[in-house]
C-alpha positions in Angstrom: 124.0 99.5 94.1 123.5 102.5 96.4 125.3 102.6 99.6 122.2 102.5 101.8 121.1 99.4 99.5 124.4 97.7 100.5 123.8 98.6 104.2 120.4 96.9 103.9 122.1 93.8 102.3 124.8 93.6 104.8 122.4 93.8 107.6 120.3 91.0 106.4 123.3 88.9 106.2 124.1 89.8 109.8 127.7 91.4 108.9 127.9 94.0 111.6 131.4 95.1 110.7 130.4 95.8 107.1 127.3 97.6 108.4 129.4 99.7 110.7 132.0 100.5 107.8 129.3 101.4 105.5 127.3 103.7 107.9 130.5 105.6 108.4 131.3 105.8 104.7 127.7 107.0 104.1 128.1 109.8 106.7 131.3 110.8 105.1 129.6 111.1 101.8 127.1 113.6 103.2 124.2 111.1 103.4 121.8 112.3 106.3 121.7 110.0 109.3 117.9 109.9 108.7 118.3 108.5 105.3 120.8 106.0 106.3 118.6 104.8 109.0 115.4 104.6 107.1 116.7 103.2 103.8 119.5 101.1 104.9 118.9 99.8 108.6 115.1 100.1 109.1 114.3 98.8 105.5 116.8 95.9 106.2 115.1 94.9 109.3 111.6 95.2 107.8 112.7 92.6 104.9 114.2 90.2 107.7 110.9 90.6 109.6 108.9 89.6 106.3 111.3 86.6 105.6 110.8 85.7 109.3 107.1 85.5 109.0 107.5 83.4 105.7 109.9 81.0 107.4 112.6 81.9 105.1 114.8 82.8 108.0 114.8 81.9 111.6 115.5 83.2 115.0 119.4 82.9 114.8 119.4 85.1 111.5 116.9 87.8 113.0 119.3 88.0 116.2 122.4 88.6 114.1 120.8 91.0 111.8 119.4 92.9 115.0 122.9 93.0 116.5 124.2 94.6 113.2 121.5 97.0 113.0 122.1 98.0 116.8 125.8 98.7 116.0 124.9 100.9 113.0 122.4 102.7 115.0 125.0 103.4 117.8 127.1 105.3 115.2 124.1 107.1 113.8 122.6 108.3 117.3 124.6 111.4 117.7 123.7 112.4 114.1 120.2 111.6 114.4 120.0 113.9 117.6 121.6 116.8 115.7 119.1 116.4 112.7 116.3 116.2 115.4 115.2 112.8 114.3 112.8 111.4 116.9 111.6 107.5 117.3 108.3 107.1 115.7 107.0 106.5 119.4 107.6 104.5 122.6 106.3 101.1 123.6 106.7 99.5 127.2 107.5 95.6 126.7 107.6 92.8 129.3 107.0 89.4 130.2 104.2 89.3 132.8 104.4 88.4 136.5 105.2 84.9 137.4 106.9 84.3 133.9 110.6 84.2 133.3 110.6 83.5 129.5 112.1 86.2 127.4 113.1 85.0 124.0 109.8 85.9 122.4 109.8 89.4 124.2 113.4 90.2 123.0 112.5 89.1 119.3 109.3 91.5 119.5 111.6 94.1 121.0 114.2 93.8 118.2 111.6 93.9 115.5 109.9 97.0 116.9 113.3 98.8 117.4 114.0 97.6 113.8 111.0 99.7 112.6 112.0 102.8 114.6 110.0 102.2 117.9 111.9 103.0 121.2 111.1 100.2 123.6 111.2 100.6 127.4 111.9 97.0 128.4 111.0 95.9 131.9 112.3 92.4 131.5 110.4 89.5 133.1 108.1 88.9 136.0 106.6 92.3 135.6 103.3 93.2 137.3 100.7 96.0 136.9 102.4 98.4 139.1 105.5 98.5 137.2 103.8 98.7 134.1 101.7 101.8 135.2 104.7 103.4 136.6 106.5 102.9 133.3 103.8 104.2 131.1 103.4 107.4 133.5 107.2 108.0 133.2 107.8 107.3 129.7 104.5 108.5 127.9 104.5 105.3 126.0 101.4 104.9 123.7 101.7 101.1 123.4 102.1 98.3 126.0 103.3 94.8 125.0 102.5 91.9 127.3 104.2 88.6 126.8 103.3 85.1 128.6 104.7 81.7 127.6 102.7 79.7 130.2 98.9 79.1 130.6 99.2 79.8 134.3 100.7 83.5 133.7 98.7 84.5 130.8 95.9 85.6 133.0 98.1 88.1 134.2 97.8 89.9 131.0 94.2 90.6 132.1 95.2 91.7 135.4 97.6 94.5 134.0 94.7 95.8 131.7 92.8 96.0 134.8 95.7 97.9 136.6 95.9 100.2 133.6 92.2 100.9 133.8 92.5 101.7 137.7 95.2 104.0 137.1 93.1 106.1 134.4 95.5 105.1 131.6 93.7 102.4 129.7 92.4 104.8 127.0 95.9 106.3 126.6 97.7 103.2 125.5 97.1 100.2 123.1 97.7 96.9 124.7 99.2 94.2 122.7 99.4 90.6 123.9 101.4 87.6 122.6 102.9 84.2 123.7 102.6 80.6 122.9 99.3 79.8 124.8 97.7 83.2 123.9 95.0 83.2 121.4 92.8 86.0 119.7 89.8 84.8 121.7 91.7 85.2 125.0 92.9 88.6 123.8 89.2 89.6 123.1 88.3 88.3 126.4 90.8 90.4 128.3 90.0 93.5 126.2 93.4 93.7 124.5 93.8 96.0 121.5 95.8 93.5 119.5 97.1 89.9 119.5 99.7 88.8 117.0 101.1 85.2 116.5 104.7 86.4 115.6 107.4 89.2 116.3 107.3 90.8 112.7 103.5 91.0 112.8 103.7 92.5 116.3 106.1 95.3 115.0 103.8 95.9 112.1 100.8 96.4 114.4 102.7 98.5 116.9 103.6 100.7 114.0 100.2 101.1 112.8 99.0 102.4 116.4 101.6 105.2 116.1 100.3 106.2 112.6 96.8 106.3 113.7 
């Protein structure tokens, strides 16, 4: 088994110490940071995402796999910078105004980082002004809005209106999600995408950067 395949396997098992040791070993063996990232870490998170969608693994396994990935990426960062490897794109992510739930948002963020997307995380209770400012500052091409309450999901629509008012709506793709959110609601507020789970959200976001 190649060393990148071993990294993939250990990441899926959430064995952060083994991932770190293997990443360092791979670097010593002259494997590029980009190859280690793509063939070891990202491929492992993609597989975890697929298993999550199929209910073969659950939130705790995703969390420990993501932690292992983050520790591997921390080692690679200076090498990736030297090699000129950039993230595939940037996304602003938050839970909308009035809503303090963040487990779903954090899962989506982990899955997105797992496919190479840099996430600007605005946390919870984020309004249109905060999101507009973050898009302007970061140049993000995707905005991800989470809501877990029927009373706050309407704020997803208000944020889309704020992006329109700021002249940014045609520059970003808006993704919405959360327990009460449906495809019908996403269509009504003019969102570009709705996904029902974190792994699908990462796939859709990635497709926006490729188009």
